[in-house]
C-alpha positions as a printed Julia matrix, in Angstrom:
530×3 Matrix{Float64}:
  77.65  88.4    13.04
  81.34  88.93   13.66
  80.69  91.53   16.39
  78.23  89.37   18.34
  78.83  88.92   22.07
  79.37  85.55   23.66
  75.69  85.12   24.62
  74.49  86.28   21.19
  76.93  83.98   19.45
  75.77  81.03   21.57
  72.12  81.82   20.81
  72.82  82.09   17.09
  74.79  78.84   17.15
  71.84  77.13   18.86
  69.46  78.47   16.22
  71.63  77.38   13.31
  71.99  73.92   14.85
  68.18  73.66   15.15
  67.77  74.79   11.53
  70.34  72.22   10.42
  68.41  69.43   12.19
  65.15  70.58   10.57
  66.8   70.77    7.14
  68.31  67.29    7.49
  64.99  65.87    8.69
  62.93  67.33    5.87
  65.47  66.68    3.12
  66.27  63.1     4.09
  64.62  61.86    7.3
  61.01  62.09    6.1
  61.78  59.89    3.09
  62.88  57.06    5.39
  60.42  57.52    8.27
  59.1   54.19    9.57
  57.14  54.04   12.82
  57.38  50.78   14.76
  54.61  49.83   17.2
  54.63  46.73   19.38
  51.33  44.82   19.34
  49.9   43.04   22.36
  49.36  39.89   20.27
  51.33  38.4    17.4
  49.8   38.73   13.95
  50.61  37.66   10.4
  52.4   40.37    8.44
  53.2   40.49    4.73
  56.93  41.09    4.3
  58.65  42.16    1.07
  62.19  40.87    0.74
  65.29  42.09   -1.07
  64.14  40.42   -4.3
  60.72  42.15   -4.29
  58.87  38.95   -3.46
  56.52  38.82   -0.5
  56.06  36.21    2.2
  54.02  35.88    5.41
  55.61  36.01    8.84
  54.24  36.1    12.39
  55.45  39.08   14.42
  54.46  41.44   17.21
  56.03  44.52   15.52
  53.9   46.61   13.19
  55.87  48.87   10.86
  53.98  51.79    9.36
  55.69  54.01    6.75
  55.61  57.75    7.36
  53.48  60.16    5.34
  56.33  61.01    2.95
  58.02  57.58    2.91
  59.97  57.16   -0.35
  63.03  54.89    0.04
  64.23  55.45   -3.54
  64.76  59.16   -2.87
  66.42  58.41    0.47
  68.78  55.84   -1.08
  69.81  58.3    -3.81
  70.62  60.97   -1.21
  72.79  58.64    0.88
  74.25  57.04   -2.24
  75.34  60.44   -3.57
  76.99  61.26   -0.23
  78.86  57.95   -0.23
  79.91  58.51   -3.85
  81.29  61.93   -2.89
  83.32  60.36   -0.07
  84.59  57.63   -2.41
  85.72  60.24   -4.95
  87.42  62.21   -2.18
  89.25  59.09   -1.02
  90.39  58.37   -4.58
  91.66  61.95   -4.91
  93.5   61.63   -1.6
  95.17  58.42   -2.72
  96.1   59.91   -6.1
  97.66  62.9    -4.32
  99.89  60.68   -2.19
  98.04  61.57    1.01
  96.18  59.61    3.69
  93.0   60.13    5.72
  92.23  59.76    9.42
  88.43  59.6     9.58
  85.36  60.68    7.63
  81.8   61.72    8.34
  78.67  61.92    6.17
  79.93  64.92    4.21
  83.54  65.45    5.27
  86.91  63.75    5.44
  90.0   64.46    7.57
  93.05  64.36    5.3
  96.31  63.3     6.97
  99.79  64.45    5.97
 102.52  61.84    5.46
 105.43  62.42    7.83
 107.94  63.15    5.1
 105.81  65.76    3.3
 106.37  69.51    3.82
 103.48  71.55    5.23
 103.22  73.81    2.16
 103.1   70.87   -0.24
 100.47  69.2     1.91
  98.32  72.34    1.98
  98.53  72.75   -1.8
  97.45  69.17   -2.42
  94.5   69.5    -0.04
  93.38  72.69   -1.78
  93.73  70.87   -5.12
  91.4   68.12   -3.89
  88.82  70.72   -2.81
  89.11  72.54   -6.16
  88.4   69.27   -8.01
  84.79  69.47   -6.75
  84.2   73.07   -7.92
  82.57  72.05  -11.27
  80.13  69.85   -9.33
  78.82  72.73   -7.2
  75.05  73.07   -7.87
  74.58  76.06   -5.53
  74.57  79.81   -6.13
  77.81  80.42   -4.25
  80.95  79.91   -6.31
  83.89  77.64   -5.7
  84.05  74.14   -4.3
  81.4   72.37   -2.26
  84.26  71.22   -0.02
  85.92  73.72    2.31
  88.86  73.67    4.69
  87.39  73.79    8.2
  88.18  76.53   10.73
  89.98  74.08   13.05
  92.93  74.22   10.65
  93.64  77.86   11.52
  95.22  79.37   14.63
  92.87  80.67   17.33
  95.22  83.61   17.91
  96.38  84.72   14.46
  93.98  83.02   12.05
  96.95  81.69   10.07
  97.17  78.0     9.07
  98.44  75.92   11.96
  99.28  72.18   12.13
  96.28  70.2    13.36
  96.71  66.78   14.96
  94.24  63.93   15.37
  93.9   61.24   18.04
  91.52  58.7    16.53
  90.08  55.7    18.38
  87.37  54.62   15.94
  85.28  56.12   13.14
  83.3   58.39   15.46
  85.62  58.68   18.48
  88.36  61.2    17.83
  89.85  64.5    18.97
  91.53  67.26   16.97
  94.11  69.45   18.7
  97.06  71.8    18.28
 100.35  71.17   20.05
 101.51  73.85   22.5
 105.11  73.88   23.67
 104.47  74.2    27.4
 100.76  73.72   28.16
 100.16  70.44   26.33
  97.42  69.92   23.73
  95.0   72.67   22.75
  91.69  70.97   21.99
  89.99  72.13   18.79
  87.26  69.54   18.22
  86.25  66.5    20.27
  83.74  63.73   19.74
  80.95  63.06   22.23
  80.03  59.77   20.57
  79.38  57.12   23.2
  79.26  59.75   25.97
  75.95  61.47   25.34
  73.9   59.05   27.42
  75.87  59.89   30.59
  74.7   62.74   32.78
  77.44  65.38   33.22
  79.48  64.51   36.33
  80.32  68.23   36.66
  79.73  71.48   34.79
  81.9   74.33   33.5
  81.43  76.35   36.72
  83.21  73.69   38.81
  85.59  72.24   36.2
  89.09  71.17   37.31
  91.7   73.94   37.46
  94.39  71.56   36.21
  92.88  71.42   32.7
  92.8   74.57   30.52
  89.31  75.7    29.52
  88.68  74.88   25.84
  87.86  77.53   23.27
  84.14  78.19   22.85
  84.18  76.64   19.37
  84.9   73.23   20.94
  81.7   73.24   23.01
  79.18  72.8    20.23
  77.11  69.99   18.73
  76.21  68.65   22.2
  79.84  68.64   23.35
  80.18  69.61   27.03
  83.13  70.77   29.09
  83.7   67.37   30.69
  83.89  65.72   27.22
  86.72  68.08   26.25
  88.48  67.52   29.58
  88.28  63.75   29.08
  89.88  63.94   25.64
  92.52  66.3    27.05
  93.47  63.52   29.49
  93.61  60.91   26.72
  95.85  63.04   24.5
  98.03  64.12   27.45
  98.55  60.45   28.38
  99.71  59.81   24.81
 102.13  62.74   25.04
 103.49  61.26   28.28
 104.13  57.9    26.61
 101.37  55.83   28.25
  98.24  56.21   26.05
  96.63  53.09   27.56
  96.72  54.54   31.08
  95.06  57.96   31.14
  94.29  59.55   34.49
  90.49  59.34   34.71
  89.91  60.63   38.23
  90.93  64.21   37.44
  87.74  65.49   39.12
  86.18  64.23   42.39
  82.8   63.74   40.66
  84.31  61.03   38.42
  84.61  58.8    41.49
  80.82  58.89   41.88
  78.39  56.44   40.21
  78.01  56.81   36.45
  74.41  57.84   35.79
  72.34  57.74   32.59
  68.87  59.23   32.22
  66.01  57.76   30.2
  62.25  58.2    29.99
  59.56  55.76   31.14
  58.04  55.72   27.66
  56.88  52.09   27.69
  54.9   50.0    30.23
  57.7   47.45   30.59
  60.12  50.22   31.65
  57.73  51.56   34.26
  57.04  48.02   35.48
  60.57  47.83   36.88
  59.45  50.34   39.53
  56.35  48.44   40.7
  58.07  47.5    43.96
  59.38  51.04   44.42
  55.91  52.54   43.85
  54.01  49.98   45.96
  54.18  51.73   49.35
  54.44  55.34   48.19
  51.76  57.97   47.65
  51.16  58.92   44.02
  53.14  62.15   44.39
  56.25  60.16   45.36
  55.9   57.45   42.71
  57.71  57.11   39.41
  55.07  58.05   36.83
  54.57  57.3    33.12
  56.84  59.39   30.87
  58.82  60.55   33.9
  62.6   60.42   33.99
  64.36  57.36   35.38
  68.03  56.62   35.94
  70.16  53.69   34.81
  73.47  52.67   36.39
  76.03  49.89   35.91
  77.32  47.32   38.37
  81.03  46.74   38.78
  82.27  43.83   36.71
  83.92  42.1    39.66
  81.0   42.55   42.07
  79.84  38.95   41.78
  78.32  38.7    45.26
  75.24  40.68   44.18
  74.59  38.61   41.07
  70.99  37.46   40.84
  70.29  33.72   40.67
  67.86  32.93   37.84
  65.64  29.85   37.85
  66.15  26.49   39.49
  69.03  24.13   38.97
  68.45  21.17   36.68
  70.05  17.74   36.95
  72.4   18.89   39.65
  73.69  21.84   37.66
  74.33  25.1    39.57
  71.67  27.77   39.04
  72.41  30.36   36.37
  73.54  33.77   37.58
  72.55  36.97   35.81
  74.41  40.25   35.84
  72.96  42.99   38.01
  71.15  45.77   36.12
  70.79  48.7    38.53
  68.18  51.44   38.09
  67.0   54.25   40.36
  64.27  56.92   40.5
  65.27  60.31   39.14
  67.23  62.61   41.43
  69.91  65.26   40.85
  71.91  64.21   43.93
  74.31  61.32   43.05
  74.41  60.22   46.72
  70.62  59.79   46.79
  70.72  57.96   43.47
  73.29  55.49   44.83
  71.23  55.01   48.0
  68.02  54.13   46.1
  69.51  51.89   43.36
  68.02  48.42   42.89
  68.2   45.58   40.37
  65.53  46.02   37.71
  65.01  42.26   37.29
  64.68  41.17   40.93
  63.92  44.4    42.76
  66.72  43.72   45.24
  68.71  46.77   46.44
  72.18  47.27   44.97
  74.79  48.68   47.41
  76.49  51.93   46.47
  79.93  50.27   46.48
  78.71  47.86   43.79
  78.06  50.65   41.27
  80.52  51.58   38.55
  81.99  55.06   38.81
  82.43  57.4    35.86
  86.16  56.59   35.87
  85.46  52.84   35.72
  82.81  53.24   33.01
  85.22  55.27   30.87
  88.21  53.0    31.5
  88.05  51.45   28.0
  86.4   54.28   26.08
  89.73  55.14   24.42
  90.3   51.46   23.5
  86.99  51.02   21.69
  87.52  48.6    18.76
  86.78  49.65   15.18
  85.09  46.61   13.66
  84.7   48.16   10.19
  88.46  47.99    9.54
  91.27  45.5    10.01
  93.88  46.49   12.57
  91.34  48.31   14.74
  91.16  45.98   17.73
  91.56  47.06   21.38
  95.35  47.29   21.49
  96.12  47.75   17.79
  98.12  50.79   16.69
  98.81  52.5    13.39
  96.96  52.59   10.08
  93.88  50.43    9.66
  92.99  48.59    6.46
  89.67  48.05    4.73
  87.82  44.92    5.76
  86.43  42.81    2.93
  82.88  41.66    3.52
  81.76  38.11    2.81
  77.99  37.7     2.56
  76.98  34.43    4.19
  73.26  35.08    4.35
  70.51  37.64    4.01
  68.27  38.14    7.04
  65.09  40.16    6.68
  64.88  42.8     9.4
  62.8   45.91    9.91
  63.8   49.29   11.29
  67.11  48.52   13.0
  67.35  51.97   14.59
  64.17  51.38   16.59
  64.55  52.67   20.18
  68.31  53.08   19.69
  68.52  55.79   22.34
  66.92  53.56   24.95
  69.2   50.65   24.04
  72.3   52.85   24.25
  71.46  53.45   27.9
  69.85  50.21   29.05
  71.7   47.73   26.85
  70.78  45.98   23.64
  67.53  44.07   23.54
  67.51  41.46   20.79
  63.71  41.43   20.78
  63.32  45.14   20.01
  64.18  44.85   16.29
  61.59  43.52   13.82
  63.08  40.25   12.58
  61.47  38.31    9.73
  64.01  35.53    9.36
  66.48  34.51    6.67
  65.87  34.39    2.95
  65.5   30.85    1.61
  68.56  31.06   -0.61
  70.66  32.35    2.27
  70.32  29.06    4.14
  71.88  27.17    1.22
  74.73  29.71    1.02
  75.33  29.4     4.77
  75.46  25.58    4.62
  77.83  25.72    1.65
  80.17  28.11    3.51
  80.06  25.91    6.62
  80.98  22.85    4.57
  83.86  24.75    2.97
  85.16  25.81    6.39
  84.97  22.23    7.69
  86.85  20.96    4.61
  89.69  23.43    5.18
  90.25  23.16    8.93
  88.34  20.03    9.94
  85.11  19.53   11.87
  86.67  20.0    15.32
  88.48  23.26   14.58
  85.49  24.63   12.65
  83.1   23.81   15.5
  85.41  25.51   18.01
  85.55  28.68   15.87
  81.75  28.66   15.53
  81.28  27.96   19.28
  79.17  24.87   18.76
  79.87  21.19   19.36
  81.35  19.02   16.58
  78.27  16.8    16.84
  75.98  19.79   16.28
  78.03  20.94   13.26
  77.93  17.45   11.71
  74.15  17.39   12.2
  73.75  20.79   10.52
  75.92  19.81    7.58
  74.04  16.52    7.18
  70.76  18.49    7.22
  69.4   16.14    9.86
  68.28  18.89   12.22
  66.22  22.03   11.94
  68.37  25.16   12.21
  66.36  27.91   13.85
  66.77  31.61   13.07
  68.77  32.3    16.25
  71.34  29.63   15.33
  71.52  30.87   11.74
  72.11  34.4    12.98
  74.91  33.4    15.37
  76.57  31.23   12.7
  76.33  34.08   10.17
  78.15  36.37   12.62
  80.88  33.88   13.56
  81.45  32.37   10.13
  83.16  35.32    8.32
  86.1   35.71   10.78
  86.46  31.93   10.97
  86.51  31.72    7.18
  89.05  34.55    6.97
  91.37  32.62    9.31
  90.79  29.48    7.26
  91.67  31.27    4.03
  94.88  32.56    5.62
  95.67  29.03    6.78
  94.98  27.7     3.3
  97.34  30.28    1.8
 100.04  29.34    4.33
  99.6   25.65    3.45
  99.87  26.45   -0.26
 103.12  28.31    0.38
 104.5   25.41    2.41
 103.44  22.94   -0.29
 105.19  24.98   -2.98
 108.39  25.14   -0.9
 108.38  21.37   -0.26
 107.67  20.55   -3.9
 110.55  22.76   -5.05
 112.85  21.06   -2.52
 111.78  17.58   -3.69
 112.23  18.58   -7.33
 115.72  19.83   -6.57
 116.98  17.1    -4.18
 114.54  14.22   -4.6
 112.47  12.73   -1.75
 115.45  11.23    0.07
 117.6   14.36   -0.2
 114.7   16.65    0.8
 113.81  14.43    3.76
 117.45  14.4     4.86
 117.53  18.23    4.63
 114.34  18.45    6.72
 115.5   15.77    9.16
 112.43  13.56    8.6
 111.54  10.18    7.1
 110.94  10.19    3.29
 107.61   8.38    3.69
 106.44  10.97    6.22
 107.49  13.75    3.82
 105.49  12.11    1.04
 102.4   11.83    3.25
 102.77  15.46    4.38
 102.9   16.7     0.78
  99.8   14.6    -0.02
  97.91  16.09    2.95
  98.9   19.64    1.99
  97.89  19.04   -1.62
  94.49  17.7    -0.52
  93.82  20.6     1.87
  94.63  23.28   -0.74
  92.41  21.97   -3.51
């Protein structure tokens, strides 16, 4: 409806978004539906591994497949989508272009600096046309289309679109205006959705231009767009690491997340709060609760856990503030308490929105190399080394709750490592120790050298928690070791060429070292690169 009013357009957009969710759920979600229920007592479950073989494992998580559960169909759907993205990436590379980010069914193609706009547009259209013969639908043409963000809001003509990308799902698209700074066209709300809006459109800051209505869709709110405007503006000003995050008075208030009391253990945190209140004033099952964060440097409210042993100081735990639901931030701050101890948490110990968002724009991208906190420029694909296979259940279980309250390692069904994975892990550990030595390997793995020797000698039982931590720490340690090995091989080749040319005495004289020491160094390098 091109003639629809603003309210009608918003209503229609809401309806189409709901239809899209229903379509996605019934065309994919139902095939992968698994319902996880926590049992009061542990029981023996039959688990089927990656090789189709079954084994018994004690657990307190019962996984029940949905009515239409069919993982083969689900894997084909996702596999086809990934294949489409892989083909698109190959076409981009063959066309001499680059890409900034991709989603399930789309990819943002980036123009090289030296390429003319017209040439870039023609190559992008050529990539879209490549998919036309694969279109299975009634409408003609390609199943890929150039999105509306690429066209001017005023004239509808093609207009240069810029991207500020932090990680795979944190990015903003914008046009560049000569005088008023960036014009936001699309912003990501990833990692922001759990926060309650600090302000709304009716009291937004006057210093930031209101975004076009097309920006505020797919759960994107005005304050999300304003935040990205600040990030991009800071980049324009030459200090992208220091955006101004207190552009609205509400951002100085405590950062608040809302969640539901959908489990007894969540409601149990409010036992002390409910104790002396009438039922009407209590926090009730399935009611809304609020989660907050304590400032990182507010150590004087840390909670002491347990008793000291053998003269050691007692262990301190970070404060985890919660509060009963209220729409007034001042009342929320006044009623906050630590969910573990029940002790009140002062308002000045709570993180503000500005403090919570201080590193949002520095979020690392672990899927690619060159995507760490302060890295800049083009990232590179990370090669994956499999060091073990761990049998887990539904890993997305209660993800919304964990996004707000923090990750709980016990919430995922975990059935341990496959038998063959233990042998692979031990072999990789031995290889790492051979390259860099026991001491350096132990330091990289964050265990003691004595513990590593014991594991390699198979004199101690390695529990699942240790295997899991070693599996996480081993790949980056091995990558560094491989780089070190390559550097040693290069040094060995250089020294051997020098010795072949000048002899041991001449090479040692050139390197200002004793010939015997040079001989021993070559022997050590040769041994370490075998």
